[in-house]
C-alpha positions, 0 to 999 in steps of 0.5 A: 508625485513627480518621477524623474527618469535617469535620462531626464535628469542627465539631459537637464544637467546637460542642457540646463545646469548641473544639479543634484537629483533631489534638488531637481525633484524639488525644483520641478515639483515647485515649478509644476504647480497645477500644470499638467502634461499636454500632448505628452509635453510639460513646461516648468518655467522655461524648461520643456519636458517630455512627460507622461501622466498616470493616475498617481504620478507625472513621469518625466522622460527627457528634458529639452532644456530652457527655451522660449520656443514652443517645443510641441509645435517645433517637434511637429514641424520637424516630424512633418519636414523630416528635420531635427531640433538642435538642442544642447550645448552646441546650439545654446552657444555653451560649447 
């Protein structure tokens, strides 16, 4: 069972592509397969999510977007050096 938060849905539409709620739920469910969140992160295809696993569901809290970089490692680096990761339209050249 997958549960999208409104924030995760909004960030996906902003950082990846506009899509309907049910269509995104189907896309994510198909993309997860046997994957489980690791250290609070989940990757489906190229899309990274902040995720939480409970006994009954996986809750997607936010979407970092499509990227080839290792988001968990990048966020650890950013915290260590008190920096930020640039995400969204400006970073992706979509602005």
